[in-house]
N, C-alpha and C positions, 0 to 999 in steps of 0.2 A: 165484576169491578174490583172485588177484594183481591183477586189473583194478580191484577195489575199492580196493586200496592205491595203485594208480597214480593213480586219480582223486583220492584224498585227498592224495597227495603233490603232485599238480599244483595243487590248491587252495591248499596251504600255500606252495608256491613262487610262485604267482601273487600271493598275499597279501604275500609278502616283496618281490617286485618293485614292486608298487603302494605298499607301505609305504615302501620306500627312495625311490621317486620322490616321494611326498608329503612325506617328511622334507626333501628338498632343495628342493621348490618351495613348500610351504605354510609361510610364515614367521611366522604370527601367534603361535604359542607362543614362538618365539625372540625376537620383538619385545616380547612382554608379560613374559616370565619371564627373559629373558636366556640361555636354554638351549634346545636342541632335544632332543626325546625320540626316542631310538633305538627303532624298532619291532622290531629283530632279536632282542634278548634276550627280549622277550615272546613272539615267535613260537617261539623255541627252547624256552621252557618249555612252550608248548602242544604242540609236536612231541614233546618228551621224554615228556610224559604221555599223549598221545593217539595217537601214531604209532609207527613203527619206527625202528631205527638207521640204515637206508639213507636215509630221508627226513631225519633229523636231520643226517647227514653232507652230503647234498646242500644242505640249507638253510645249513649253516655255510660250505660252499665257495662256493656261488653268491651267497648273501646278502652275504658279505664282499667278494666281487669286485664285485658291483653297487654296494655302498656305496662302495667305494674309487674306482670310476670317477666318482662324483659328489662326491668330496671331495678334499682335499689330502693324505690319508693315503697311505702306501705301499700298493701293490696287495696286497690280501688280508691286511692286518695284523690284522684282527679274526677271521680264520678259526679260529685255535687257541683264542682266548678264548671264542668262541661255542661251539665244539665241546666245550671243557672244561666250560663251564657246563651244557650239555645232558647231558653224560655224568654229571656229579654228580647230576642229577635221575634219569637212567635207572638208575644204580646203586642209588639209594635209592627207586625208584618205589613199591615196596610199602609204604613207611612214610608216604606222603603220602595224605591224604584228597582225592581228585581233585575231588569235587563241592563242597567247602567253599570259599566265596569268600575267606575269610581266608587259607587255605593258598595259594591261587592268587596273592593279592596279595603275600604274603610272598615266595613263590618269584620272582615277577616283579620285585619290588623288589630282592631279593638278586642276581638275575642282571643287572639293569640297573645295579647298583652294582659288581658284580664285573667285568663285561666292560670298562668303561672303565678300571678300575684295571689290569687285565692288559694292555690295549692301551698304556696309558701306560708300564708296565714294559717292554714290548717296544720301544716307541719310544726310551726312554732307553738300553736295552741295545744297540740298533742304532746309537746315536750321534746320534740326532736330538735337537734341543733344543726341546721343546714349550713354549709360553708358559704358565707357571703363576704364579698369584698367589692372593690370598685369595678373589677372585671365582670362581675355579675350584672352590672348595669348595661355593659356592652352586649352580653349574652341575651339579656331581656330585649334590647332593641333589635338585635338580629333576629331573634325568635318572632317578635311582633311583625316586623316588616316582611320577613320570609313567610310568615303565615298569611299575610295579606296577598303576597304574590302567589302563594300556593292556592289560595282561594280563587284567584283569577284563573288559574290553570284547571282547577277541579270542575268548575261550572260547565265548560263545553265538553270536557271528557265524560263526566257523569251524565250529562244530558244526552250525549251520543249513546252511552251504554243503556240508558233508560229507553231510548228509542229502539235500540237493538233487541230488547227483551219484551217490549210491549207491542200490542196490536193496535194498528191505526186503520180506521175504516177507509176503504177505497172510495174515492169520489165517484158516484154514479152506480156503485155496486157491481155485481157480476153480470156478465152477458151470456145468454145461452146461445148455442150454435145456430139455431133457427132464427134468432133475432139478428145476428150478424149477417146471415146469408140473405135475409129478406131486405136488407138495406135500411133497417129501422135505426139508423145511427142518430144520435142526438144532435 
């Protein structure tokens, strides 16, 4: 059973690595909308609803480090905000309808809005002076709504990947040749 979770965790972490790489190299959304969409809050929501606490912790740690290596942020600055957003969902997991697209969109939008605000708070607290103006509000809104839409896209994609790497028991089990030949069909 633990191997199943290891494969699922590996799929999530691989999606985080690819997502962070695409965020830094695929510039079309940034050029069209003036903001880039962070894939990590959407992955945190998926992980908090579909996986375990160990995978969520690994995602927050590794995702924040991977993202920091490709940006001008201090190393791992998003680690605590990502983990906090995930833990809010984990603590209230039983209250969410996991299969409803609207709930997924709202959770993804909320996490994509909360994480940048917490990162901004940490940056200001640590003495950094981020560039803020009225355009920052537009960027925050685009990031939040884009993160919600990305959450909607990630659920079926990662559920498919989870099904591709996990074993599902066959209904009725395996049939031996002599059982099929004798006509012992169910």
